[in-house]
Biopython code that builds the backbone (N, CA, C, O; Angstrom):
import numpy as np
from Bio.PDB.StructureBuilder import StructureBuilder

atoms = [
    (1, "MET", "N", (-29.413, -21.157, -21.453)),
    (1, "MET", "CA", (-28.652, -22.337, -21.847)),
    (1, "MET", "C", (-27.174, -22.038, -21.594)),
    (1, "MET", "O", (-26.698, -20.932, -21.852)),
    (2, "HIS", "N", (-26.472, -23.020, -21.097)),
    (2, "HIS", "CA", (-25.055, -22.872, -20.818)),
    (2, "HIS", "C", (-24.287, -22.707, -22.131)),
    (2, "HIS", "O", (-24.649, -23.314, -23.139)),
    (3, "ALA", "N", (-23.246, -21.905, -22.126)),
    (3, "ALA", "CA", (-22.502, -21.588, -23.350)),
    (3, "ALA", "C", (-21.869, -22.841, -23.969)),
    (3, "ALA", "O", (-21.853, -22.980, -25.192)),
    (4, "ASP", "N", (-21.357, -23.737, -23.152)),
    (4, "ASP", "CA", (-20.725, -24.949, -23.682)),
    (4, "ASP", "C", (-21.745, -25.848, -24.380)),
    (4, "ASP", "O", (-21.452, -26.425, -25.427)),
    (5, "VAL", "N", (-22.929, -25.967, -23.808)),
    (5, "VAL", "CA", (-23.974, -26.788, -24.414)),
    (5, "VAL", "C", (-24.433, -26.157, -25.721)),
    (5, "VAL", "O", (-24.643, -26.852, -26.715)),
    (6, "HIS", "N", (-24.587, -24.840, -25.714)),
    (6, "HIS", "CA", (-24.992, -24.138, -26.926)),
    (6, "HIS", "C", (-23.962, -24.337, -28.044)),
    (6, "HIS", "O", (-24.324, -24.584, -29.194)),
    (7, "HIS", "N", (-22.690, -24.227, -27.695)),
    (7, "HIS", "CA", (-21.615, -24.418, -28.677)),
    (7, "HIS", "C", (-21.606, -25.849, -29.218)),
    (7, "HIS", "O", (-21.420, -26.063, -30.416)),
    (8, "LEU", "N", (-21.806, -26.817, -28.339)),
    (8, "LEU", "CA", (-21.832, -28.216, -28.758)),
    (8, "LEU", "C", (-22.999, -28.482, -29.704)),
    (8, "LEU", "O", (-22.827, -29.146, -30.727)),
    (9, "LEU", "N", (-24.191, -27.968, -29.371)),
    (9, "LEU", "CA", (-25.346, -28.154, -30.254)),
    (9, "LEU", "C", (-25.132, -27.466, -31.603)),
    (9, "LEU", "O", (-25.514, -28.003, -32.643)),
    (10, "HIS", "N", (-24.529, -26.296, -31.585)),
    (10, "HIS", "CA", (-24.240, -25.587, -32.833)),
    (10, "HIS", "C", (-23.254, -26.369, -33.691)),
    (10, "HIS", "O", (-23.429, -26.453, -34.906)),
    (11, "THR", "N", (-22.223, -26.939, -33.082)),
    (11, "THR", "CA", (-21.227, -27.722, -33.805)),
    (11, "THR", "C", (-21.860, -28.945, -34.446)),
    (11, "THR", "O", (-21.567, -29.254, -35.601)),
    (12, "VAL", "N", (-22.709, -29.636, -33.733)),
    (12, "VAL", "CA", (-23.373, -30.834, -34.261)),
    (12, "VAL", "C", (-24.306, -30.459, -35.413)),
    (12, "VAL", "O", (-24.330, -31.134, -36.443)),
    (13, "ALA", "N", (-25.074, -29.381, -35.235)),
    (13, "ALA", "CA", (-26.013, -28.959, -36.281)),
    (13, "ALA", "C", (-25.276, -28.512, -37.535)),
    (13, "ALA", "O", (-25.699, -28.836, -38.645)),
    (14, "SER", "N", (-24.185, -27.775, -37.378)),
    (14, "SER", "CA", (-23.450, -27.313, -38.553)),
    (14, "SER", "C", (-22.777, -28.470, -39.289)),
    (14, "SER", "O", (-22.704, -28.457, -40.518)),
    (15, "ALA", "N", (-22.286, -29.471, -38.554)),
    (15, "ALA", "CA", (-21.691, -30.640, -39.208)),
    (15, "ALA", "C", (-22.747, -31.401, -40.008)),
    (15, "ALA", "O", (-22.471, -31.878, -41.108)),
    (16, "GLU", "N", (-23.959, -31.514, -39.452)),
    (16, "GLU", "CA", (-25.034, -32.191, -40.166)),
    (16, "GLU", "C", (-25.424, -31.425, -41.432)),
    (16, "GLU", "O", (-25.632, -32.022, -42.488)),
    (17, "LEU", "N", (-25.519, -30.112, -41.319)),
    (17, "LEU", "CA", (-25.869, -29.302, -42.490)),
    (17, "LEU", "C", (-24.795, -29.386, -43.576)),
    (17, "LEU", "O", (-25.114, -29.461, -44.763)),
    (18, "ARG", "N", (-23.531, -29.374, -43.173)),
    (18, "ARG", "CA", (-22.445, -29.494, -44.161)),
    (18, "ARG", "C", (-22.501, -30.828, -44.891)),
    (18, "ARG", "O", (-22.292, -30.881, -46.103)),
    (19, "SER", "N", (-22.780, -31.902, -44.168)),
    (19, "SER", "CA", (-22.822, -33.225, -44.815)),
    (19, "SER", "C", (-24.003, -33.315, -45.781)),
    (19, "SER", "O", (-23.887, -33.925, -46.844)),
    (20, "ARG", "N", (-25.141, -32.712, -45.420)),
    (20, "ARG", "CA", (-26.307, -32.733, -46.310)),
    (20, "ARG", "C", (-26.124, -31.800, -47.505)),
    (20, "ARG", "O", (-26.645, -32.079, -48.585)),
    (21, "ALA", "N", (-25.395, -30.700, -47.330)),
    (21, "ALA", "CA", (-25.188, -29.749, -48.419)),
    (21, "ALA", "C", (-24.247, -30.311, -49.484)),
    (21, "ALA", "O", (-24.280, -29.865, -50.631)),
    (22, "GLY", "N", (-23.419, -31.271, -49.122)),
    (22, "GLY", "CA", (-22.507, -31.869, -50.097)),
    (22, "GLY", "C", (-23.229, -32.534, -51.251)),
    (22, "GLY", "O", (-22.675, -32.626, -52.346)),
    (23, "GLU", "N", (-24.430, -32.991, -51.042)),
    (23, "GLU", "CA", (-25.198, -33.635, -52.106)),
    (23, "GLU", "C", (-25.648, -32.648, -53.169)),
    (23, "GLU", "O", (-25.838, -33.026, -54.325)),
    (24, "PHE", "N", (-25.820, -31.394, -52.794)),
    (24, "PHE", "CA", (-26.367, -30.400, -53.692)),
    (24, "PHE", "C", (-25.310, -29.474, -54.287)),
    (24, "PHE", "O", (-25.652, -28.543, -55.017)),
    (25, "ARG", "N", (-24.061, -29.707, -53.995)),
    (25, "ARG", "CA", (-22.987, -28.822, -54.430)),
    (25, "ARG", "C", (-22.705, -29.001, -55.923)),
    (25, "ARG", "O", (-22.590, -30.124, -56.415)),
    (26, "LEU", "N", (-22.597, -27.879, -56.632)),
    (26, "LEU", "CA", (-22.251, -27.899, -58.054)),
    (26, "LEU", "C", (-20.749, -28.051, -58.205)),
    (26, "LEU", "O", (-19.995, -27.647, -57.319)),
    (27, "PRO", "N", (-20.305, -28.623, -59.307)),
    (27, "PRO", "CA", (-18.859, -28.684, -59.529)),
    (27, "PRO", "C", (-18.293, -27.275, -59.695)),
    (27, "PRO", "O", (-18.743, -26.517, -60.554)),
    (28, "ARG", "N", (-17.322, -26.933, -58.884)),
    (28, "ARG", "CA", (-16.820, -25.558, -58.855)),
    (28, "ARG", "C", (-16.007, -25.204, -60.087)),
    (28, "ARG", "O", (-16.080, -24.070, -60.562)),
    (29, "THR", "N", (-15.242, -26.132, -60.612)),
    (29, "THR", "CA", (-14.348, -25.772, -61.713)),
    (29, "THR", "C", (-15.135, -25.408, -62.961)),
    (29, "THR", "O", (-14.813, -24.424, -63.626)),
    (30, "SER", "N", (-16.156, -26.180, -63.290)),
    (30, "SER", "CA", (-16.893, -25.868, -64.502)),
    (30, "SER", "C", (-17.693, -24.580, -64.334)),
    (30, "SER", "O", (-17.798, -23.796, -65.277)),
    (31, "LEU", "N", (-18.254, -24.350, -63.159)),
    (31, "LEU", "CA", (-19.005, -23.121, -62.923)),
    (31, "LEU", "C", (-18.072, -21.918, -62.960)),
    (31, "LEU", "O", (-18.397, -20.898, -63.568)),
    (32, "ARG", "N", (-16.931, -22.027, -62.323)),
    (32, "ARG", "CA", (-15.964, -20.924, -62.344)),
    (32, "ARG", "C", (-15.496, -20.646, -63.763)),
    (32, "ARG", "O", (-15.344, -19.488, -64.154)),
    (33, "THR", "N", (-15.268, -21.690, -64.527)),
    (33, "THR", "CA", (-14.813, -21.510, -65.896)),
    (33, "THR", "C", (-15.871, -20.810, -66.727)),
    (33, "THR", "O", (-15.559, -19.881, -67.473)),
    (34, "ARG", "N", (-17.127, -21.245, -66.609)),
    (34, "ARG", "CA", (-18.205, -20.616, -67.384)),
    (34, "ARG", "C", (-18.392, -19.163, -66.992)),
    (34, "ARG", "O", (-18.564, -18.304, -67.857)),
    (35, "VAL", "N", (-18.361, -18.876, -65.692)),
    (35, "VAL", "CA", (-18.532, -17.494, -65.247)),
    (35, "VAL", "C", (-17.346, -16.646, -65.702)),
    (35, "VAL", "O", (-17.524, -15.501, -66.118)),
    (36, "GLY", "N", (-16.163, -17.193, -65.625)),
    (36, "GLY", "CA", (-14.970, -16.460, -66.054)),
    (36, "GLY", "C", (-15.019, -16.093, -67.519)),
    (36, "GLY", "O", (-14.752, -14.946, -67.878)),
    (37, "TRP", "N", (-15.356, -17.046, -68.373)),
    (37, "TRP", "CA", (-15.422, -16.754, -69.805)),
    (37, "TRP", "C", (-16.580, -15.820, -70.127)),
    (37, "TRP", "O", (-16.489, -15.023, -71.061)),
    (38, "THR", "N", (-17.660, -15.907, -69.373)),
    (38, "THR", "CA", (-18.767, -14.974, -69.576)),
    (38, "THR", "C", (-18.327, -13.554, -69.238)),
    (38, "THR", "O", (-18.667, -12.613, -69.955)),
    (39, "LEU", "N", (-17.576, -13.394, -68.153)),
    (39, "LEU", "CA", (-17.079, -12.069, -67.788)),
    (39, "LEU", "C", (-16.092, -11.539, -68.821)),
    (39, "LEU", "O", (-16.086, -10.342, -69.107)),
    (40, "VAL", "N", (-15.266, -12.403, -69.378)),
    (40, "VAL", "CA", (-14.344, -11.983, -70.429)),
    (40, "VAL", "C", (-15.119, -11.515, -71.653)),
    (40, "VAL", "O", (-14.789, -10.486, -72.243)),
    (41, "GLU", "N", (-16.145, -12.263, -72.034)),
    (41, "GLU", "CA", (-16.957, -11.887, -73.188)),
    (41, "GLU", "C", (-17.659, -10.553, -72.963)),
    (41, "GLU", "O", (-17.684, -9.712, -73.861)),
    (42, "VAL", "N", (-18.222, -10.351, -71.789)),
    (42, "VAL", "CA", (-18.898, -9.088, -71.481)),
    (42, "VAL", "C", (-17.886, -7.942, -71.512)),
    (42, "VAL", "O", (-18.179, -6.872, -72.045)),
    (43, "GLY", "N", (-16.720, -8.155, -70.953)),
    (43, "GLY", "CA", (-15.692, -7.111, -70.968)),
    (43, "GLY", "C", (-15.257, -6.753, -72.372)),
    (43, "GLY", "O", (-15.068, -5.577, -72.683)),
    (44, "LEU", "N", (-15.096, -7.749, -73.219)),
    (44, "LEU", "CA", (-14.713, -7.469, -74.602)),
    (44, "LEU", "C", (-15.809, -6.710, -75.346)),
    (44, "LEU", "O", (-15.521, -5.820, -76.146)),
    (45, "ARG", "N", (-17.054, -7.062, -75.081)),
    (45, "ARG", "CA", (-18.158, -6.337, -75.722)),
    (45, "ARG", "C", (-18.217, -4.892, -75.239)),
    (45, "ARG", "O", (-18.455, -3.980, -76.031)),
    (46, "LEU", "N", (-18.001, -4.684, -73.951)),
    (46, "LEU", "CA", (-18.036, -3.316, -73.421)),
    (46, "LEU", "C", (-16.908, -2.471, -73.982)),
    (46, "LEU", "O", (-17.122, -1.300, -74.296)),
    (47, "THR", "N", (-15.721, -3.026, -74.117)),
    (47, "THR", "CA", (-14.613, -2.242, -74.660)),
    (47, "THR", "C", (-14.820, -1.957, -76.139)),
    (47, "THR", "O", (-14.467, -0.879, -76.617)),
    (48, "ALA", "N", (-15.392, -2.918, -76.873)),
    (48, "ALA", "CA", (-15.657, -2.681, -78.292)),
    (48, "ALA", "C", (-16.726, -1.611, -78.457)),
    (48, "ALA", "O", (-16.626, -0.782, -79.362)),
    (49, "GLN", "N", (-17.747, -1.608, -77.605)),
    (49, "GLN", "CA", (-18.794, -0.593, -77.683)),
    (49, "GLN", "C", (-18.246, 0.777, -77.312)),
    (49, "GLN", "O", (-18.618, 1.775, -77.930)),
    (50, "SER", "N", (-17.381, 0.845, -76.327)),
    (50, "SER", "CA", (-16.858, 2.142, -75.908)),
    (50, "SER", "C", (-15.939, 2.728, -76.984)),
    (50, "SER", "O", (-15.917, 3.945, -77.165)),
    (51, "ARG", "N", (-15.193, 1.904, -77.692)),
    (51, "ARG", "CA", (-14.360, 2.408, -78.791)),
    (51, "ARG", "C", (-15.226, 2.918, -79.934)),
    (51, "ARG", "O", (-14.948, 3.973, -80.505)),
    (52, "ASP", "N", (-16.281, 2.166, -80.271)),
    (52, "ASP", "CA", (-17.165, 2.581, -81.361)),
    (52, "ASP", "C", (-17.940, 3.845, -80.984)),
    (52, "ASP", "O", (-18.156, 4.717, -81.826)),
    (53, "ALA", "N", (-18.352, 3.942, -79.736)),
    (53, "ALA", "CA", (-19.140, 5.092, -79.300)),
    (53, "ALA", "C", (-18.260, 6.331, -79.117)),
    (53, "ALA", "O", (-18.747, 7.451, -79.272)),
    (54, "ALA", "N", (-16.986, 6.158, -78.795)),
    (54, "ALA", "CA", (-16.110, 7.294, -78.546)),
    (54, "ALA", "C", (-15.681, 7.967, -79.852)),
    (54, "ALA", "O", (-15.423, 9.171, -79.850)),
    (55, "ALA", "N", (-15.598, 7.251, -80.937)),
    (55, "ALA", "CA", (-15.120, 7.824, -82.195)),
    (55, "ALA", "C", (-16.053, 8.916, -82.727)),
    (55, "ALA", "O", (-15.543, 9.977, -83.087)),
    (56, "PRO", "N", (-17.365, 8.744, -82.805)),
    (56, "PRO", "CA", (-18.206, 9.821, -83.317)),
    (56, "PRO", "C", (-18.199, 11.060, -82.424)),
    (56, "PRO", "O", (-18.258, 12.182, -82.928)),
    (57, "ARG", "N", (-18.127, 10.875, -81.117)),
    (57, "ARG", "CA", (-18.097, 12.025, -80.222)),
    (57, "ARG", "C", (-16.824, 12.833, -80.429)),
    (57, "ARG", "O", (-16.865, 14.064, -80.416)),
    (58, "ALA", "N", (-15.707, 12.168, -80.617)),
    (58, "ALA", "CA", (-14.439, 12.875, -80.807)),
    (58, "ALA", "C", (-14.449, 13.604, -82.150)),
    (58, "ALA", "O", (-13.908, 14.705, -82.249)),
    (59, "ALA", "N", (-15.042, 13.026, -83.167)),
    (59, "ALA", "CA", (-15.089, 13.657, -84.482)),
    (59, "ALA", "C", (-16.066, 14.832, -84.483)),
    (59, "ALA", "O", (-15.868, 15.785, -85.236)),
    (60, "ALA", "N", (-17.104, 14.790, -83.667)),
    (60, "ALA", "CA", (-18.109, 15.866, -83.630)),
    (60, "ALA", "C", (-17.595, 17.064, -82.833)),
    (60, "ALA", "O", (-18.122, 18.165, -82.991)),
    (61, "PHE", "N", (-16.590, 16.885, -81.989)),
    (61, "PHE", "CA", (-16.088, 17.980, -81.173)),
    (61, "PHE", "C", (-15.192, 18.866, -82.029)),
    (61, "PHE", "O", (-14.241, 18.399, -82.655)),
    (62, "ARG", "N", (-15.517, 20.153, -82.041)),
    (62, "ARG", "CA", (-14.693, 21.123, -82.794)),
    (62, "ARG", "C", (-14.260, 22.231, -81.837)),
    (62, "ARG", "O", (-15.097, 22.962, -81.307)),
    (63, "PRO", "N", (-12.983, 22.350, -81.625)),
    (63, "PRO", "CA", (-12.522, 23.411, -80.725)),
    (63, "PRO", "C", (-12.747, 24.790, -81.342)),
    (63, "PRO", "O", (-12.754, 24.935, -82.564)),
    (64, "ALA", "N", (-12.925, 25.777, -80.512)),
    (64, "ALA", "CA", (-13.205, 27.140, -81.009)),
    (64, "ALA", "C", (-11.980, 27.820, -81.543)),
    (64, "ALA", "O", (-12.055, 28.963, -81.993)),
]
sb = StructureBuilder()
sb.init_structure("model")
sb.init_model(0)
sb.init_chain("A")
sb.init_seg("    ")
for serial, (resi, resn, name, xyz) in enumerate(atoms, 1):
    if name == "N":
        sb.init_residue(resn, " ", resi, " ")
    sb.init_atom(name, np.array(xyz, "f"), 0.0, 1.0, " ", f" {name:<3s}", serial, name[0])
structure = sb.get_structure()
């Protein structure tokens, strides 16, 4: 197949796929917001766990 014809067919197919995909697209702002706050919550839980877990180890360590 000639390169120009291949490129033209690819351009037409990709434009059709983009137009059809628009129907199924989720709202980005609400999804980004939910994922962002979920990551903040996970980070806060991890830091709280690491502080709680680090205290007993430091108290159990006795230098010679």
